[in-house]
MIDOSE-1310 file (N, C-alpha, C; in nm, 2 decimals, decimal comma, always signed):
residues 240
mkpk	+2,86/-1,87/+0,39/+2,80/-1,92/+0,51/+2,74/-2,06/+0,50; +2,70/-2,10/+0,38/+2,64/-2,23/+0,36/+2,74/-2,34/+0,39; +2,87/-2,34/+0,33/+2,96/-2,45/+0,37/+2,98/-2,46/+0,52; +2,99/-2,35/+0,59/+3,01/-2,36/+0,74/+2,89/-2,42/+0,80
tkii	+2,77/-2,39/+0,76/+2,65/-2,45/+0,82/+2,65/-2,60/+0,80; +2,68/-2,65/+0,68/+2,68/-2,79/+0,65/+2,79/-2,86/+0,74; +2,91/-2,80/+0,75/+3,01/-2,86/+0,83/+2,98/-2,88/+0,97; +2,92/-2,78/+1,03/+2,88/-2,78/+1,17/+2,78/-2,89/+1,19
awia	+2,68/-2,91/+1,10/+2,58/-3,01/+1,11/+2,65/-3,15/+1,11; +2,75/-3,17/+1,03/+2,81/-3,30/+1,01/+2,90/-3,33/+1,14; +2,96/-3,23/+1,19/+3,04/-3,25/+1,31/+2,96/-3,30/+1,43; +2,83/-3,26/+1,44/+2,75/-3,30/+1,55/+2,72/-3,45/+1,54
geaa	+2,72/-3,51/+1,41/+2,69/-3,65/+1,40/+2,81/-3,74/+1,39; +2,93/-3,68/+1,35/+3,05/-3,75/+1,33/+3,17/-3,69/+1,41; +3,17/-3,72/+1,53/+3,27/-3,65/+1,62/+3,41/-3,69/+1,58; +3,43/-3,81/+1,53/+3,57/-3,86/+1,49/+3,63/-3,78/+1,38
aval	+3,55/-3,71/+1,30/+3,60/-3,64/+1,18/+3,62/-3,50/+1,21; +3,63/-3,45/+1,33/+3,64/-3,31/+1,36/+3,76/-3,25/+1,31; +3,88/-3,31/+1,33/+4,01/-3,25/+1,28/+4,01/-3,23/+1,13; +3,97/-3,33/+1,06/+3,97/-3,33/+0,91/+3,87/-3,22/+0,87
lvil	+3,75/-3,21/+0,93/+3,66/-3,11/+0,88/+3,70/-2,97/+0,91; +3,77/-2,94/+1,02/+3,82/-2,81/+1,05/+3,93/-2,77/+0,94; +4,01/-2,86/+0,91/+4,11/-2,83/+0,80/+4,05/-2,80/+0,67; +3,95/-2,88/+0,63/+3,88/-2,86/+0,51/+3,81/-2,72/+0,51
aasa	+3,75/-2,69/+0,62/+3,68/-2,56/+0,63/+3,77/-2,45/+0,62; +3,89/-2,46/+0,68/+3,99/-2,35/+0,68/+4,04/-2,34/+0,54; +4,06/-2,45/+0,47/+4,11/-2,45/+0,33/+4,01/-2,38/+0,24; +3,88/-2,42/+0,26/+3,78/-2,36/+0,17/+3,77/-2,21/+0,19
saeq	+3,78/-2,17/+0,32/+3,77/-2,03/+0,35/+3,89/-1,95/+0,29; +4,00/-2,01/+0,28/+4,12/-1,95/+0,23/+4,11/-1,93/+0,07; +4,05/-2,04/+0,01/+4,03/-2,03/-0,13/+3,92/-1,94/-0,18; +3,81/-1,94/-0,10/+3,69/-1,87/-0,14/+3,64/-1,79/-0,01
pqvn	+3,69/-1,67/+0,00/+3,64/-1,59/+0,12/+3,49/-1,57/+0,12; +3,44/-1,58/+0,24/+3,29/-1,56/+0,25/+3,25/-1,42/+0,22; +3,14/-1,41/+0,15/+3,09/-1,28/+0,10/+2,98/-1,23/+0,20; +2,99/-1,11/+0,25/+2,89/-1,05/+0,33/+2,80/-0,97/+0,25
nppe	+2,67/-1,01/+0,24/+2,58/-0,94/+0,15/+2,51/-0,83/+0,23; +2,46/-0,72/+0,16/+2,39/-0,61/+0,23/+2,25/-0,67/+0,28; +2,19/-0,59/+0,37/+2,06/-0,64/+0,41/+1,96/-0,64/+0,30; +1,86/-0,73/+0,31/+1,76/-0,75/+0,21/+1,62/-0,68/+0,26
iqef	+1,57/-0,59/+0,18/+1,44/-0,54/+0,21/+1,33/-0,63/+0,16; +1,25/-0,69/+0,24/+1,16/-0,79/+0,20/+1,02/-0,74/+0,18; +0,98/-0,63/+0,24/+0,85/-0,58/+0,23/+0,84/-0,43/+0,27; +0,76/-0,36/+0,20/+0,73/-0,22/+0,23/+0,58/-0,20/+0,22
sisf	+0,52/-0,13/+0,32/+0,38/-0,11/+0,32/+0,34/+0,03/+0,38; +0,22/+0,07/+0,33/+0,17/+0,20/+0,38/+0,03/+0,18/+0,43; -0,01/+0,24/+0,54/-0,14/+0,22/+0,59/-0,18/+0,35/+0,66; -0,31/+0,35/+0,70/-0,37/+0,47/+0,77/-0,42/+0,43/+0,90
gvka	-0,40/+0,52/+1,00/-0,45/+0,49/+1,13/-0,58/+0,55/+1,16; -0,68/+0,51/+1,08/-0,82/+0,55/+1,10/-0,91/+0,44/+1,09; -1,04/+0,46/+1,11/-1,14/+0,36/+1,11/-1,16/+0,30/+0,97; -1,18/+0,17/+0,97/-1,21/+0,10/+0,84/-1,33/+0,16/+0,77
gnli	-1,32/+0,17/+0,64/-1,44/+0,22/+0,57/-1,45/+0,38/+0,57; -1,35/+0,44/+0,62/-1,36/+0,59/+0,64/-1,24/+0,66/+0,56; -1,18/+0,59/+0,47/-1,07/+0,65/+0,40/-1,05/+0,58/+0,27; -1,00/+0,66/+0,17/-0,97/+0,60/+0,04/-0,85/+0,51/+0,06
gidt	-0,84/+0,40/-0,03/-0,73/+0,31/-0,01/-0,60/+0,36/-0,08; -0,49/+0,32/-0,03/-0,36/+0,36/-0,09/-0,30/+0,25/-0,18; -0,36/+0,12/-0,17/-0,31/+0,01/-0,25/-0,39/-0,01/-0,37; -0,41/+0,10/-0,45/-0,49/+0,10/-0,57/-0,40/+0,14/-0,69
ddpr	-0,45/+0,14/-0,81/-0,38/+0,18/-0,92/-0,34/+0,33/-0,92; -0,42/+0,41/-0,84/-0,39/+0,55/-0,82/-0,38/+0,57/-0,67; -0,26/+0,53/-0,61/-0,25/+0,54/-0,46/-0,26/+0,69/-0,42; -0,33/+0,71/-0,31/-0,36/+0,85/-0,26/-0,36/+0,84/-0,11
actr	-0,31/+0,95/-0,05/-0,32/+0,97/+0,10/-0,39/+1,10/+0,12; -0,47/+1,11/+0,23/-0,54/+1,24/+0,26/-0,45/+1,33/+0,34; -0,47/+1,46/+0,32/-0,41/+1,56/+0,40/-0,46/+1,55/+0,55; -0,37/+1,58/+0,64/-0,41/+1,58/+0,78/-0,45/+1,45/+0,84
vqvn	-0,41/+1,34/+0,78/-0,43/+1,21/+0,83/-0,29/+1,14/+0,84; -0,27/+1,08/+0,96/-0,14/+1,01/+0,98/-0,12/+0,89/+0,88; -0,01/+0,89/+0,81/+0,02/+0,78/+0,72/+0,13/+0,70/+0,79; +0,11/+0,57/+0,80/+0,21/+0,48/+0,86/+0,29/+0,40/+0,76
fsvt	+0,42/+0,39/+0,78/+0,51/+0,32/+0,68/+0,58/+0,21/+0,76; +0,60/+0,10/+0,69/+0,67/-0,01/+0,76/+0,77/-0,07/+0,65; +0,89/-0,10/+0,70/+0,99/-0,17/+0,61/+1,04/-0,29/+0,68; +1,02/-0,41/+0,62/+1,06/-0,53/+0,68/+1,19/-0,57/+0,61
vkdh	+1,30/-0,60/+0,70/+1,43/-0,63/+0,64/+1,48/-0,76/+0,71; +1,58/-0,81/+0,64/+1,65/-0,93/+0,69/+1,80/-0,92/+0,65; +1,88/-0,94/+0,75/+2,03/-0,95/+0,73/+2,07/-1,09/+0,74; +2,12/-1,15/+0,64/+2,14/-1,30/+0,64/+2,26/-1,33/+0,73
egdl	+2,34/-1,24/+0,77/+2,45/-1,26/+0,86/+2,41/-1,23/+1,01; +2,29/-1,18/+1,02/+2,24/-1,15/+1,16/+2,30/-1,02/+1,21; +2,35/-0,93/+1,13/+2,41/-0,81/+1,18/+2,30/-0,71/+1,22; +2,35/-0,61/+1,30/+2,26/-0,50/+1,33/+2,23/-0,41/+1,21
vtvs	+2,11/-0,39/+1,18/+2,07/-0,31/+1,06/+2,00/-0,18/+1,09; +2,04/-0,08/+1,02/+1,97/+0,05/+1,04/+1,89/+0,08/+0,92; +1,76/+0,10/+0,94/+1,66/+0,13/+0,83/+1,64/+0,28/+0,84; +1,66/+0,35/+0,73/+1,64/+0,50/+0,72/+1,53/+0,53/+0,61
mdld	+1,45/+0,63/+0,64/+1,34/+0,67/+0,55/+1,34/+0,82/+0,52; +1,31/+0,85/+0,40/+1,28/+0,99/+0,36/+1,13/+0,99/+0,34; +1,06/+1,06/+0,43/+0,91/+1,06/+0,42/+0,85/+1,19/+0,37; +0,94/+1,30/+0,36/+0,89/+1,43/+0,32/+0,93/+1,47/+0,18
gdkk	+1,00/+1,38/+0,11/+1,03/+1,40/-0,03/+1,15/+1,49/-0,06; +1,24/+1,52/+0,05/+1,35/+1,61/+0,03/+1,48/+1,53/-0,01; +1,47/+1,40/-0,03/+1,58/+1,31/-0,08/+1,68/+1,29/+0,03; +1,64/+1,32/+0,16/+1,73/+1,30/+0,27/+1,67/+1,19/+0,36
ldda	+1,75/+1,09/+0,38/+1,70/+0,97/+0,46/+1,71/+1,00/+0,61; +1,64/+1,10/+0,65/+1,65/+1,15/+0,79/+1,52/+1,16/+0,87; +1,41/+1,12/+0,81/+1,28/+1,13/+0,87/+1,24/+1,02/+0,97; +1,30/+0,91/+0,95/+1,27/+0,79/+1,04/+1,39/+0,70/+1,03
kqki	+1,45/+0,67/+1,15/+1,56/+0,57/+1,16/+1,53/+0,47/+1,27; +1,56/+0,35/+1,24/+1,53/+0,24/+1,34/+1,63/+0,13/+1,32; +1,69/+0,08/+1,43/+1,78/-0,03/+1,43/+1,71/-0,16/+1,45; +1,75/-0,26/+1,37/+1,69/-0,39/+1,37/+1,80/-0,50/+1,39
kgeg	+1,79/-0,59/+1,48/+1,89/-0,70/+1,49/+1,86/-0,81/+1,40; +1,93/-0,83/+1,30/+1,91/-0,94/+1,21/+1,79/-0,94/+1,12; +1,67/-0,94/+1,18/+1,55/-0,94/+1,10/+1,43/-0,88/+1,18; +1,35/-0,80/+1,11/+1,24/-0,73/+1,17/+1,18/-0,62/+1,09
tamg	+1,09/-0,54/+1,15/+1,02/-0,44/+1,08/+1,04/-0,30/+1,14; +1,08/-0,21/+1,07/+1,10/-0,07/+1,11/+0,98/+0,01/+1,07; +0,94/+0,11/+1,16/+0,82/+0,18/+1,14/+0,85/+0,33/+1,13; +0,77/+0,40/+1,05/+0,77/+0,55/+1,03/+0,63/+0,60/+1,02
kkiy	+0,62/+0,73/+1,04/+0,49/+0,79/+1,03/+0,50/+0,94/+0,99; +0,40/+0,99/+0,92/+0,40/+1,12/+0,87/+0,26/+1,18/+0,84; +0,24/+1,30/+0,88/+0,11/+1,37/+0,84/+0,14/+1,48/+0,74; +0,07/+1,47/+0,63/+0,10/+1,56/+0,52/-0,01/+1,67/+0,52
kdvg	+0,04/+1,80/+0,51/-0,05/+1,91/+0,51/-0,08/+1,97/+0,37; +0,01/+1,94/+0,27/-0,01/+2,00/+0,14/-0,04/+1,89/+0,04; -0,12/+1,93/-0,06/-0,16/+1,84/-0,17/-0,05/+1,83/-0,27; -0,04/+1,72/-0,34/+0,05/+1,71/-0,45/+0,12/+1,57/-0,45
pmqv	+0,20/+1,54/-0,55/+0,27/+1,41/-0,56/+0,37/+1,40/-0,45; +0,39/+1,28/-0,40/+0,49/+1,25/-0,29/+0,57/+1,13/-0,33; +0,70/+1,13/-0,31/+0,78/+1,02/-0,33/+0,86/+0,99/-0,20; +0,85/+0,88/-0,14/+0,92/+0,84/-0,02/+1,03/+0,75/-0,06
ryra	+1,14/+0,75/+0,02/+1,26/+0,66/-0,01/+1,29/+0,59/+0,12; +1,36/+0,47/+0,10/+1,40/+0,40/+0,22/+1,52/+0,31/+0,18; +1,60/+0,28/+0,28/+1,72/+0,20/+0,26/+1,76/+0,13/+0,39; +1,83/+0,02/+0,38/+1,88/-0,06/+0,50/+2,03/-0,08/+0,49
cdkk	+2,10/-0,05/+0,60/+2,25/-0,07/+0,60/+2,28/-0,15/+0,72; +2,39/-0,23/+0,71/+2,43/-0,31/+0,82/+2,55/-0,24/+0,89; +2,60/-0,29/+1,00/+2,71/-0,23/+1,07/+2,84/-0,22/+1,00; +2,85/-0,30/+0,89/+2,97/-0,30/+0,81/+2,97/-0,19/+0,71
glcs	+2,86/-0,13/+0,70/+2,84/-0,02/+0,60/+2,79/-0,07/+0,46; +2,75/-0,20/+0,46/+2,68/-0,25/+0,33/+2,54/-0,21/+0,33; +2,49/-0,15/+0,22/+2,35/-0,10/+0,22/+2,28/-0,16/+0,10; +2,15/-0,17/+0,12/+2,06/-0,21/+0,01/+2,05/-0,09/-0,09
qilr	+1,99/-0,11/-0,20/+1,95/+0,00/-0,29/+1,85/+0,09/-0,22; +1,85/+0,22/-0,26/+1,75/+0,31/-0,21/+1,62/+0,28/-0,30; +1,52/+0,24/-0,23/+1,39/+0,21/-0,30/+1,29/+0,32/-0,28; +1,19/+0,33/-0,37/+1,10/+0,44/-0,37/+0,96/+0,39/-0,38
aefn	+0,87/+0,47/-0,33/+0,72/+0,45/-0,34/+0,66/+0,59/-0,37; +0,56/+0,59/-0,46/+0,50/+0,72/-0,50/+0,35/+0,71/-0,47; +0,29/+0,83/-0,43/+0,15/+0,84/-0,41/+0,12/+0,99/-0,42; -0,01/+1,02/-0,43/-0,06/+1,16/-0,43/-0,12/+1,19/-0,30
vvlc	-0,09/+1,31/-0,25/-0,16/+1,36/-0,13/-0,27/+1,45/-0,18; -0,39/+1,42/-0,13/-0,51/+1,49/-0,19/-0,60/+1,54/-0,07; -0,69/+1,63/-0,11/-0,79/+1,67/-0,01/-0,90/+1,57/-0,01; -0,95/+1,53/+0,11/-1,05/+1,43/+0,12/-1,17/+1,49/+0,19
ppel	-1,27/+1,54/+0,11/-1,39/+1,59/+0,17/-1,47/+1,49/+0,24; -1,57/+1,53/+0,32/-1,66/+1,43/+0,38/-1,74/+1,36/+0,28; -1,81/+1,25/+0,33/-1,89/+1,17/+0,25/-2,03/+1,16/+0,31; -2,14/+1,16/+0,23/-2,27/+1,13/+0,29/-2,27/+0,98/+0,32
nkir	-2,32/+0,95/+0,44/-2,32/+0,82/+0,49/-2,46/+0,76/+0,48; -2,56/+0,82/+0,55/-2,69/+0,77/+0,55/-2,79/+0,88/+0,51; -2,88/+0,85/+0,43/-2,99/+0,95/+0,39/-3,12/+0,88/+0,40; -3,20/+0,92/+0,50/-3,34/+0,87/+0,52/-3,44/+0,97/+0,48
tdvq	-3,53/+0,93/+0,40/-3,63/+1,03/+0,35/-3,77/+0,99/+0,39; -3,86/+1,09/+0,39/-4,00/+1,06/+0,42/-4,08/+1,17/+0,36; -4,21/+1,15/+0,34/-4,30/+1,25/+0,28/-4,43/+1,25/+0,37; -4,47/+1,37/+0,40/-4,60/+1,39/+0,46/-4,69/+1,47/+0,36
dgdl	-4,80/+1,40/+0,32/-4,88/+1,46/+0,22/-4,99/+1,55/+0,29; -5,01/+1,67/+0,22/-5,12/+1,75/+0,26/-5,23/+1,75/+0,16; -5,33/+1,84/+0,17/-5,43/+1,84/+0,08/-5,39/+1,90/-0,06; -5,30/+2,00/-0,06/-5,26/+2,06/-0,18/-5,10/+2,06/-0,19
dkig	-5,04/+2,03/-0,09/-4,89/+2,03/-0,09/-4,84/+1,91/-0,02; -4,71/+1,90/+0,00/-4,65/+1,79/+0,08/-4,52/+1,84/+0,14; -4,48/+1,77/+0,25/-4,36/+1,81/+0,32/-4,25/+1,69/+0,30; -4,14/+1,73/+0,25/-4,03/+1,64/+0,23/-3,94/+1,64/+0,35
imtl	-3,90/+1,53/+0,40/-3,82/+1,52/+0,53/-3,69/+1,43/+0,50; -3,58/+1,48/+0,53/-3,45/+1,41/+0,52/-3,38/+1,41/+0,65; -3,32/+1,29/+0,69/-3,23/+1,28/+0,80/-3,10/+1,23/+0,75; -2,99/+1,31/+0,78/-2,86/+1,29/+0,72/-2,75/+1,26/+0,82
tsrd	-2,66/+1,17/+0,79/-2,53/+1,16/+0,86/-2,42/+1,14/+0,76; -2,30/+1,17/+0,80/-2,19/+1,16/+0,71/-2,06/+1,10/+0,78; -1,96/+1,09/+0,70/-1,83/+1,05/+0,75/-1,72/+1,15/+0,71; -1,63/+1,17/+0,79/-1,52/+1,27/+0,76/-1,39/+1,20/+0,80
kqdd	-1,29/+1,20/+0,71/-1,16/+1,14/+0,74/-1,09/+1,19/+0,86; -1,10/+1,32/+0,88/-1,03/+1,38/+0,99/-1,12/+1,42/+1,11; -1,24/+1,37/+1,10/-1,34/+1,40/+1,20/-1,37/+1,55/+1,22; -1,36/+1,62/+1,11/-1,39/+1,76/+1,11/-1,55/+1,78/+1,12
kvfy	-1,59/+1,89/+1,18/-1,73/+1,92/+1,17/-1,77/+1,95/+1,03; -1,90/+1,92/+1,00/-1,95/+1,93/+0,86/-2,08/+2,01/+0,86; -2,11/+2,06/+0,74/-2,25/+2,12/+0,72/-2,30/+2,06/+0,59; -2,44/+2,07/+0,58/-2,51/+2,01/+0,46/-2,57/+2,13/+0,38
evdw	-2,57/+2,10/+0,25/-2,63/+2,20/+0,16/-2,74/+2,12/+0,07; -2,85/+2,19/+0,06/-2,97/+2,12/-0,01/-3,03/+2,22/-0,11; -3,05/+2,16/-0,23/-3,12/+2,23/-0,34/-3,26/+2,17/-0,35; -3,36/+2,23/-0,30/-3,49/+2,17/-0,30/-3,57/+2,18/-0,43
dddg	-3,54/+2,27/-0,51/-3,62/+2,29/-0,63/-3,55/+2,27/-0,76; -3,43/+2,20/-0,76/-3,36/+2,15/-0,87/-3,32/+2,27/-0,97; -3,29/+2,38/-0,91/-3,25/+2,50/-0,99/-3,10/+2,52/-0,99; -3,02/+2,43/-0,93/-2,88/+2,45/-0,92/-2,83/+2,53/-0,81
vfet	-2,92/+2,58/-0,73/-2,88/+2,67/-0,61/-2,91/+2,60/-0,48; -2,82/+2,59/-0,40/-2,84/+2,52/-0,27/-2,90/+2,63/-0,17; -3,03/+2,62/-0,16/-3,10/+2,72/-0,07/-3,08/+2,70/+0,08; -3,06/+2,57/+0,12/-3,04/+2,54/+0,26/-2,89/+2,51/+0,29
ktkl	-2,84/+2,57/+0,39/-2,71/+2,54/+0,44/-2,72/+2,53/+0,60; -2,68/+2,42/+0,65/-2,70/+2,40/+0,79/-2,58/+2,45/+0,87; -2,59/+2,46/+1,00/-2,47/+2,49/+1,08/-2,37/+2,37/+1,09; -2,26/+2,40/+1,14/-2,16/+2,29/+1,16/-2,20/+2,20/+1,27
vppd	-2,18/+2,07/+1,24/-2,22/+1,96/+1,33/-2,11/+1,85/+1,32; -2,10/+1,77/+1,42/-2,02/+1,65/+1,41/-2,07/+1,56/+1,30; -1,99/+1,49/+1,22/-2,03/+1,42/+1,10/-2,13/+1,30/+1,13; -2,11/+1,24/+1,25/-2,20/+1,13/+1,28/-2,33/+1,17/+1,36
kpvt	-2,35/+1,30/+1,38/-2,47/+1,35/+1,44/-2,58/+1,36/+1,34; -2,70/+1,29/+1,36/-2,81/+1,30/+1,26/-2,86/+1,45/+1,25; -2,89/+1,49/+1,13/-2,95/+1,62/+1,10/-3,07/+1,60/+1,02; -3,19/+1,65/+1,07/-3,32/+1,64/+1,01/-3,36/+1,77/+0,94
lkht	-3,39/+1,76/+0,81/-3,43/+1,88/+0,74/-3,57/+1,86/+0,68; -3,65/+1,97/+0,68/-3,78/+1,96/+0,62/-3,81/+2,07/+0,52; -3,89/+2,04/+0,42/-3,92/+2,14/+0,32/-4,06/+2,12/+0,27; -4,14/+2,23/+0,26/-4,27/+2,22/+0,21/-4,28/+2,25/+0,06
fpdr	-4,32/+2,15/-0,02/-4,34/+2,17/-0,16/-4,48/+2,22/-0,19; -4,49/+2,32/-0,28/-4,62/+2,38/-0,30/-4,73/+2,30/-0,37; -4,69/+2,18/-0,42/-4,78/+2,09/-0,48/-4,75/+1,95/-0,45; -4,82/+1,85/-0,51/-4,80/+1,71/-0,48/-4,73/+1,64/-0,60
fmhi	-4,67/+1,72/-0,69/-4,60/+1,66/-0,80/-4,46/+1,60/-0,75; -4,39/+1,53/-0,84/-4,26/+1,48/-0,80/-4,16/+1,59/-0,81; -4,07/+1,59/-0,71/-3,96/+1,69/-0,70/-3,83/+1,62/-0,69; -3,73/+1,68/-0,76/-3,59/+1,62/-0,74/-3,51/+1,72/-0,65
vslr	-3,45/+1,66/-0,55/-3,38/+1,73/-0,45/-3,23/+1,69/-0,46; -3,14/+1,79/-0,46/-2,99/+1,76/-0,46/-2,93/+1,80/-0,32; -2,83/+1,73/-0,28/-2,77/+1,75/-0,15/-2,63/+1,71/-0,15; -2,55/+1,77/-0,06/-2,41/+1,73/-0,04/-2,37/+1,77/+0,10
vcdt	-2,25/+1,72/+0,14/-2,20/+1,75/+0,27/-2,06/+1,81/+0,25; -2,03/+1,91/+0,33/-1,90/+1,99/+0,32/-1,83/+2,01/+0,46; -1,70/+2,03/+0,45/-1,64/+2,08/+0,57/-1,56/+2,21/+0,53; -1,50/+2,28/+0,62/-1,44/+2,41/+0,59/-1,29/+2,40/+0,54
kdgc	-1,24/+2,27/+0,54/-1,10/+2,26/+0,50/-1,08/+2,18/+0,37; -1,16/+2,08/+0,34/-1,14/+1,99/+0,23/-1,25/+2,00/+0,12; -1,35/+2,08/+0,14/-1,45/+2,10/+0,03/-1,57/+2,01/+0,06; -1,64/+1,98/-0,05/-1,77/+1,91/-0,05/-1,77/+1,78/-0,12
sete	-1,86/+1,69/-0,08/-1,87/+1,56/-0,14/-1,94/+1,57/-0,27; -1,95/+1,46/-0,34/-2,02/+1,45/-0,46/-2,17/+1,48/-0,43; -2,24/+1,54/-0,52/-2,38/+1,58/-0,50/-2,47/+1,45/-0,53; -2,56/+1,43/-0,44/-2,66/+1,32/-0,46/-2,80/+1,37/-0,47
trkf	-2,88/+1,29/-0,53/-3,02/+1,34/-0,55/-3,12/+1,24/-0,49; -3,23/+1,29/-0,45/-3,35/+1,21/-0,41/-3,47/+1,27/-0,47; -3,57/+1,18/-0,48/-3,70/+1,22/-0,54/-3,81/+1,22/-0,43; -3,89/+1,33/-0,43/-4,00/+1,34/-0,33/-4,13/+1,36/-0,41
């Protein structure tokens, strides 16, 4: 294609040389047939359709996706001959490029999406083919599908002192990747047993808990947030 491009540019500036250039172009074409290359995959990306700050990243050394959260895939391709290109994706790991197909004219981005229900390693595949049947290599991307429990977001504490005892107060909110309802568990006496378990509430709804300590010494309190599908967050501690 490059010789043809250069010849057309010269014809525009040198009209008198048209006949000679056409002959040269035809001769060059006969000696060296033009090669039609397969489409080029320029970029592949994975993203999540959720609020920022509410999901683990997938572009890390240990790429992960959460169950029950839509994962978005994009493949950017370019066909240097401007042919119609079909981008095919295998998003469920069955080695069949049949989960997402999109046609692109010359250059553009094809999209796919998938919600994963089961945990475990996942390998997706993708390829681009032009209308002449020339295809890119089948490329792969790997990540792990994991359970994503809720996270404690804000913990506000307060203490009301009495004559011989004191009352510890906590107000809690959390974040959940799938917006599941959550419940809180609290171990007030540091014995490894969560004595308090709240009812299910929306993760962004503040929950206030109170506990009366029998003395005015320092007490270590452990707490975590859970949902019914993905488990519990890491345990955090506060001192009262």
